[in-house]
C-alpha positions, 0 to 999 in steps of 0.5 A: 584704885586697887593695887594689891590682892591677897590669896586665901587657901581654897579650891577656887582661887578667884574666890580667895582674892580680896581687895587690899589696902593701898601701898603704904597703908596700915595693914597693906599686904603684898599680892600672892600669885595664886595657882591658875585654875587651868594649871590646877585642873591639868594637874588633877587630870594628870593625877588620874592618868598616872593612877591608871597607868600605875595600876596597869604596871604595878598591879597588872605587872605580868599582863602588859601584853593584854592591858598595856600599850606595849609588852614589857617582858621583865616584870621588875621593869614594869613594876619600876614604871608603875611605882614611878607613876604612883609616886608622881600621883601624889606630886600632881595631886598635892600640887593641884590642891595648893592655893599659891603658885609657889607651893605648886610649881615644883610639879610642873617642869618635871612633868613637862620634861618627862612627858616630852621625853616619853613622847620622843621615846614613843615615836622612836619605837612605834613598832613596839606598840600594840597597834593592829588587830593582832593584839587584844582590844584592851591593849589597842585601847591602851596604846591609843590612849598612851599616844593621845596622852603624850601628845596632848599633855605637853601641849596643854601644859604649855598653854596652861603655863602661858595662862599662869604667867599672866596671873598677877601677884608675887611668890608667897614668902619662904617660911621653912628652910631645909637643913644644909645637908638636905640641899647637898643630898638633893644636889647629888641626886640631881646631878646623878639622876640627870647624868644617868637619865641622859645616858639611858635616853641618848644611848640606850643600847650602850648604857642599858647593860649597866642598869641593875635589871634588864632593859630593852632600848624602849624601856631604857629611854622611858626609864631615862625619861623618869630619871631626868624628870626626877633630876629636874624636880631635885634641882628645882627643890634646891632653887625653891629653898623652902620645905613648904614649896618642896612638900609635893615632891617630898611626898612623892620622894617618900612614896617613890622609895617605898614603892620601888622597895616593894617592887624589889621585894616582889622580884628580887631574882631580877635585880643585880644586887651585887653589881655597882649599879645595884648598890648605887640604886639602893643608896639612891632609894635610901637618900630619896626616902631620907630627903623626902621624909625630912622635907615633909617633916619640916614643911608640916612643922611650919605649916 
């Protein structure tokens, strides 16, 4: 009777499973839980979707009235969202390429939380979206695409997680601990991101004026959803306690810091450089870049 399986890297995890020896036999291996194809392809699909959203917001930043689901008057706010989408592209794409579930799962809770919160924000502000013939055809298509994505993706992700839960196997052993100070920095990031994100999402009218650029209530809630998702990812990285498992999010952290810095360079006049929130935001970008770079270096050193 076959009691153990081992997984080899590859796009098709079923082909990477082979019969192992019985427990106690020489050379016996523990089963490694693979990434289920349903989760893999959902992550790849999400990566394509955020690539498109990032293009609409980071490239066509000042044309959201024509090419996006709702009009964003502040281009820095639009660029922030676009940079966030493009940073998440690397998280989802890299997670989807992993053979082992333990190396991919850091992307899943953060994406699920973000999509659910963004759906809630959308439903609370439907009057801001480009419905109806008074808007350009491209804007109407973008609006209906936005609604469909944020309704379907959370549902599909829950179904895919149910499939993943039934996949047999154990986590691949940890192989690369991060330095203690990185865990400390991630903890500070997680607490700060979750606190600010919840404040922006729950009380946008009261907290938006504290943000270092102008936000409407809808923008404040969507920005809050991003911060909460990033906070969930930072907390998840602490729980995983392994650089190899952190790699998709570490890559996203580096890209997030770089792309947000480019956004600031494009629209410096719209950022409150001397405000307390502006200083905190810049420190956050610096620490995000640092923790992501260290995580990446550590994960590749032990690969």
